[in-house]
C-alpha positions in Angstrom: 0.0 0.0 0.0 2.9 2.3 0.8 3.9 2.5 -2.9 0.5 3.9 -4.0 0.6 6.4 -1.1 4.0 7.6 -2.1 2.9 8.0 -5.8 -0.2 10.0 -4.5 2.0 12.1 -2.3 4.4 12.9 -5.1 1.5 14.0 -7.4 -0.1 16.1 -4.6 3.2 17.7 -3.5 4.1 18.6 -7.1 0.8 20.3 -7.7 0.9 22.1 -4.3 4.5 23.4 -4.9 3.6 24.7 -8.3 0.4 26.2 -7.0 2.2 28.0 -4.2 4.9 29.4 -6.5 2.4 30.6 -9.2 -0.7 31.8 -7.3 -1.9 34.4 -9.8 -4.8 35.2 -12.0 -4.2 36.2 -15.7 -6.0 39.4 -16.7 -6.7 37.9 -20.1 -8.3 34.7 -18.6 -11.8 34.5 -17.2 -13.8 31.7 -15.7 -15.6 29.6 -18.3 -18.3 27.1 -17.3 -19.2 24.2 -19.5 -21.0 20.9 -19.3 -20.4 17.6 -21.1 -23.2 15.0 -21.6 -22.2 11.5 -22.6 -24.1 8.3 -23.2 -23.4 4.9 -24.8 -23.1 1.1 -24.5 -20.3 -1.1 -23.2 -19.9 -4.9 -23.2 -20.3 -4.9 -19.4 -19.3 -2.9 -16.4 -15.5 -3.4 -15.8 -13.2 -2.3 -13.0 -9.7 -1.1 -13.5 -8.7 -4.1 -11.4 -9.8 -6.3 -14.4 -13.1 -7.9 -13.3 -16.3 -7.9 -15.4 -19.7 -7.5 -13.7 -23.3 -8.0 -14.7 -24.7 -9.8 -17.7 -24.3 -7.0 -20.2 -24.4 -5.0 -22.3 -24.4 -2.0 -20.0 -25.9 1.4 -20.8 -23.5 4.0 -19.6 -24.2 7.7 -19.0 -22.1 10.6 -17.6 -22.6 14.3 -16.8 -19.7 16.5 -16.1 -19.8 20.2 -15.2 -16.6 22.2 -15.0 -15.1 25.6 -14.8 -11.8 26.7 -16.5 -9.4 29.4 -15.3 -10.8 29.2 -11.7 -7.7 30.3 -9.8 -5.0 30.4 -12.5 -4.9 30.3 -16.3 -5.4 26.7 -17.6 -6.8 25.1 -14.4 -10.1 23.3 -14.1 -12.5 22.5 -11.3 -15.0 19.8 -12.3 -17.9 17.8 -10.8 -19.2 14.6 -12.4 -21.8 11.8 -12.0 -21.8 8.6 -14.0 -24.0 5.5 -14.1 -23.7 2.0 -15.7 -27.0 0.3 -16.0 -26.8 -3.4 -16.7 -29.4 -4.6 -19.2 -29.7 -8.1 -17.7 -29.6 -7.6 -13.9 -31.1 -4.1 -14.3 -28.9 -3.1 -11.4 -27.0 0.2 -11.5 -23.4 1.0 -10.7 -22.8 4.7 -10.2 -20.2 7.1 -9.1 -19.7 10.8 -8.5 -16.8 13.1 -7.6 -15.0 16.4 -7.7 -11.5 17.1 -9.0 -9.2 20.0 -9.5 -6.6 20.0 -12.3 -3.9 22.5 -13.2 -0.7 22.7 -15.3 2.5 21.9 -13.5 5.1 22.5 -16.3 4.9 23.7 -19.9 7.6 23.2 -22.6 7.6 23.5 -26.4 4.7 21.2 -27.5 4.8 19.6 -24.0 2.7 19.8 -20.9 2.7 18.1 -17.5 -0.5 18.5 -15.5 -1.7 17.1 -12.2 -5.0 16.7 -10.5 -6.6 15.5 -7.2 -10.0 15.0 -5.8 -12.6 12.8 -4.0 -15.0 10.2 -5.4 -17.9 8.2 -4.1 -18.7 4.8 -5.6 -21.9 2.7 -5.2 -21.4 -0.4 -7.4 -24.4 -2.8 -6.9 -22.9 -5.5 -9.3 -19.5 -5.7 -7.6 -19.3 -8.6 -5.1 -21.9 -7.8 -2.3 -22.1 -4.2 -3.3 -19.8 -1.3 -2.6 -20.3 2.0 -0.8 -16.9 3.6 -1.1 -15.3 7.0 -0.5 -11.9 7.5 -2.2 -9.2 10.0 -2.9 -8.1 10.3 -6.5 -4.8 11.6 -8.0 -3.5 11.9 -11.5 -0.3 13.0 -13.2 -0.3 13.3 -17.0 2.5 14.1 -19.6 1.5 15.2 -23.1 3.6 16.0 -26.1 2.8 16.7 -29.8 5.0 16.2 -32.8 3.4 17.6 -36.0 0.0 15.8 -36.3 0.9 13.1 -33.8 0.3 13.3 -30.0 1.9 11.2 -27.2 1.1 10.8 -23.6 1.7 9.0 -20.3 -0.9 9.0 -17.6 -0.8 7.7 -14.0 -4.1 7.5 -12.0 -4.1 6.5 -8.3 -7.1 5.7 -6.0 -7.0 5.1 -2.3 -10.0 3.9 -0.3 -10.9 6.0 2.7 -14.1 4.1 3.6 -15.5 0.8 2.2 -17.4 -2.4 3.2 -14.7 -4.2 1.3 -11.0 -4.3 2.2 -9.3 -0.9 1.9 -6.1 -0.3 -0.1 -4.8 1.6 -3.1 -4.3 1.0 -6.8 -2.2 2.6 -9.5 -3.3 2.5 -13.2 -0.7 3.7 -15.8 -1.1 4.0 -19.5 0.8 5.3 -22.5 -0.8 6.3 -25.8 -0.2 7.7 -29.2 -2.8 9.7 -31.1 -2.9 10.0 -34.9 -5.0 12.6 -36.7 -6.5 10.9 -39.8 -8.9 13.7 -41.0 -8.5 17.3 -40.0 -11.0 19.2 -42.1 -13.2 21.7 -40.1 -15.8 20.9 -38.8 -15.0 17.2 -39.3 -12.2 15.4 -37.4 -11.1 11.7 -37.1 -8.4 10.5 -34.8 -7.1 7.1 -33.6 -5.7 6.7 -30.1 -4.0 3.6 -28.9 -1.5 2.2 -26.4 -0.8 -0.2 -23.5 -2.1 0.0 -19.9 -1.2 -1.7 -16.6 -2.8 -1.9 -13.1 -1.1 -2.7 -9.8 -3.0 -3.0 -6.5 -2.0 -2.7 -2.8 -5.0 -4.5 -1.2 -7.7 -2.5 -3.0 -10.9 -4.7 -2.7 -8.5 -7.4 -1.4 -6.6 -7.4 -4.7 -2.8 -7.5 -4.6 0.0 -7.2 -7.1 0.1 -6.9 -10.8 -3.5 -7.3 -12.1 -3.8 -6.7 -15.8 -2.0 -5.6 -18.9 -4.2 -4.1 -21.7 -3.8 -2.8 -25.2 -6.5 -0.4 -26.1 -7.6 1.6 -29.2 -10.2 4.3 -29.7 -11.4 5.8 -32.9 -12.8 9.3 -32.3 -15.1 11.2 -34.7 -16.0 14.8 -34.1 -18.5 16.8 -36.1 -19.7 20.3 -35.1 -19.1 19.7 -31.4 -20.6 16.2 -31.2 -18.1 13.5 -30.5 -18.3 9.7 -31.1 -15.8 7.3 -29.5 -15.6 3.6 -30.6 -13.2 1.6 -28.5 -11.7 -1.9 -28.2 -9.2 -3.3 -25.8 -7.6 -6.7 -25.2 -7.0 -7.6 -21.6 -4.4 -10.1 -20.3 -5.0 -11.2 -16.7 -1.8 -11.5 -14.7 -3.4 -13.6 -12.0 -5.5 -16.8 -12.3 -8.5 -15.0 -10.9 -8.4 -12.2 -13.5 -9.9 -13.2 -16.9 -8.5 -12.6 -20.4 -11.1 -10.8 -22.5 -11.8 -8.6 -25.4 -13.8 -5.5 -24.4 -15.8 -3.1 -26.5 -17.6 0.2 -25.9 -18.9 3.2 -27.7 -20.1 6.6 -26.5 -21.6 9.8 -27.9 -20.9 13.1 -26.2 -21.4 16.8 -26.6 -20.0 19.8 -24.7 -22.1 22.9 -24.0 -20.8 26.3 -23.0 -22.8 27.5 -19.9 -21.2 30.9 -19.4 
């Protein structure tokens, strides 16, 4: 568990140090509120730990409301709620949370950003049901070379309260993004790369859990975005299944103010 807490601490301290050194508000920036509505289908409800739950398919919806340039230029404060409704069991797995994200370092065509927040999970299909409170941290590196983007992301969750065994997990992924069509107002991109999950007692899971390779085709037209994704999962423990997972979602972002 200590490894996940150390990773979380590094992310939080990096963000805090940058925030303290750069507490300013740009005169050219102003707070912008927006909302993103998303809906779609997935094979089933799946955890980062690797397990599949419910009979599937699962109807998944998400609403996120956020504000940009809250305390400094480029930062974001966001609130979200998401539900996964299984079509067979008719049981709902939902979650909600709040997060704050801000840039930590900028270079030529490069950006490092960090975020932290709190989440609440109520997953009816997972074991005997969960009622969890968690901390969430993220550290992301992005770079762009001509029309190709690259990135590495680390996401960490630590259970504060749960009817299941408490612990932490770390999910890391790397990706490359290719722009296939860039013709306003129509865009097509392909994003793909590997991912890995390691757990320190989270839901009584320990060690290396899964390795995945995932690919998402994104189509954007006049502000409406369609994602079609596939991923191959290799379980690194006997209790974690190998599988081929699919999902698609349709989303649109609205400017509120």
